[in-house]
C-alpha positions as CSV (number, residue, x, y, z in Angstrom):
1,M,178.0,-119.2,38.3
2,N,178.9,-115.5,39.1
3,I,176.7,-113.4,41.0
4,S,177.5,-109.4,41.2
5,S,176.0,-107.0,42.9
6,I,175.8,-103.4,41.3
7,V,175.0,-99.8,42.6
8,A,173.4,-97.8,39.2
9,Q,173.2,-94.3,40.1
10,T,170.5,-91.7,38.5
11,V,169.5,-88.3,39.0
12,P,166.4,-88.4,41.3
13,K,164.0,-86.6,38.6
14,Y,164.8,-90.0,36.4
15,L,164.3,-92.3,39.5
16,D,161.2,-94.1,38.9
17,E,161.3,-94.3,34.6
18,V,164.9,-96.1,35.8
19,V,163.6,-98.6,38.5
20,E,160.7,-99.4,35.9
21,S,163.3,-100.0,33.5
22,L,165.8,-102.1,35.2
23,K,162.9,-104.1,36.6
24,N,161.8,-104.4,33.1
25,C,164.9,-105.2,31.4
26,E,165.5,-108.9,32.0
27,V,169.3,-109.1,33.0
28,C,169.3,-108.0,36.5
29,D,167.2,-108.7,39.3
30,Y,166.0,-105.1,41.5
31,H,166.8,-104.9,45.1
32,M,166.0,-101.4,46.3
33,H,166.8,-97.6,45.9
34,D,167.0,-94.8,47.6
35,E,165.6,-90.9,47.3
36,K,169.1,-89.9,46.1
37,G,169.4,-92.2,42.9
38,R,171.1,-95.1,43.9
39,I,169.6,-98.5,42.9
40,I,170.5,-101.7,44.3
41,I,170.7,-104.8,41.7
42,T,172.1,-107.7,41.2
43,I,173.3,-110.0,38.2
44,E,173.9,-113.6,37.6
45,G,176.4,-115.0,34.8
46,E,178.2,-118.4,33.7
47,G,181.3,-116.2,33.9
48,V,183.1,-112.6,33.9
49,K,182.2,-112.0,30.0
50,E,178.4,-112.7,30.5
51,E,178.4,-110.2,33.8
52,L,180.2,-108.3,31.7
53,Q,177.7,-108.0,28.9
54,K,174.6,-107.6,31.2
55,L,176.4,-104.7,33.1
56,R,176.8,-103.0,29.3
57,V,172.7,-103.2,28.8
58,I,172.4,-101.5,32.5
59,E,174.8,-98.7,31.9
60,A,173.0,-98.0,28.5
61,I,169.6,-97.6,30.1
62,P,168.8,-93.9,29.8
63,H,169.3,-91.7,32.4
64,V,171.7,-94.2,34.4
65,V,174.9,-92.0,35.2
66,S,176.9,-95.0,36.3
67,A,176.8,-98.6,37.0
68,D,179.1,-100.6,39.1
69,M,180.1,-103.5,40.6
70,Q,180.5,-103.6,44.1
71,M,180.4,-107.3,45.2
72,A,180.9,-110.6,43.3
73,Y,181.1,-114.1,43.8
74,S,182.0,-116.6,42.0
75,E,181.0,-120.5,42.8
76,D,184.3,-121.7,41.1
77,E,186.6,-119.6,43.2
78,L,184.5,-120.8,46.2
79,D,184.8,-124.6,44.9
80,E,188.5,-124.1,44.4
81,Q,189.3,-122.7,48.0
82,I,187.3,-125.0,49.4
83,E,189.2,-127.8,47.8
84,F,192.5,-126.2,49.2
85,L,191.6,-125.7,52.8
86,E,190.3,-129.4,52.6
87,N,193.8,-130.5,51.0
88,T,196.2,-128.4,53.3
89,H,197.2,-129.0,56.5
90,A,196.2,-125.5,57.9
91,V,194.6,-127.2,60.9
92,P,196.8,-129.6,62.8
93,K,195.1,-133.3,62.4
94,M,195.5,-133.7,66.0
95,L,193.2,-131.0,66.9
96,N,190.5,-133.0,64.6
97,D,190.9,-136.5,66.3
98,E,188.7,-137.0,68.5
99,S,190.6,-139.9,70.4
100,V,192.7,-137.2,71.5
101,D,191.8,-135.8,75.0
102,I,190.8,-132.3,74.6
103,D,191.9,-131.8,78.5
104,R,195.6,-132.6,77.9
105,I,195.7,-129.8,75.3
106,I,198.2,-127.1,75.8
107,Y,197.6,-124.2,74.6
108,N,200.7,-121.1,74.8
109,G,199.8,-118.7,72.0
110,D,200.1,-118.6,68.3
111,M,200.0,-121.9,66.7
112,K,201.3,-120.5,63.4
113,K,204.7,-120.4,64.9
114,K,204.9,-124.0,66.4
115,D,206.5,-127.4,64.4
116,V,203.1,-129.2,63.9
117,E,205.2,-132.5,64.0
118,E,206.9,-131.5,67.4
119,F,203.4,-130.4,68.6
120,A,201.8,-133.7,67.5
121,E,204.8,-135.4,69.1
122,I,203.9,-133.9,72.7
123,F,200.4,-135.1,72.4
124,D,201.2,-138.5,71.6
125,N,202.9,-138.6,74.8
126,A,201.0,-137.0,77.0
127,K,198.3,-139.5,75.8
128,R,200.5,-142.2,77.3
């Protein structure tokens, strides 16, 4: 499932008409607008193709000058990133090991530049 926010633009003269059309078009959810003619809406779709079809419907509404996606959320991409983070060793395992005495952890700066294996060996020796 994808969700995207869109800023639709119209001239103030047609603002009420465009807002009403957006509320009734059934391809988006209306959220708010300002007096300058900027209208915030969201669309949902099973994928990018469906979202683009809905965007074209919005662009075709009379007096809509523009409709631009501002932010997008893709559930599939989020799931992929979560899986990646769960399967990488971005955080040394010992930092998640509850048996490690936290008072013995010595931090001397940037963990990214440390050899994780060497770091784990130091902690194993410190536990003894």
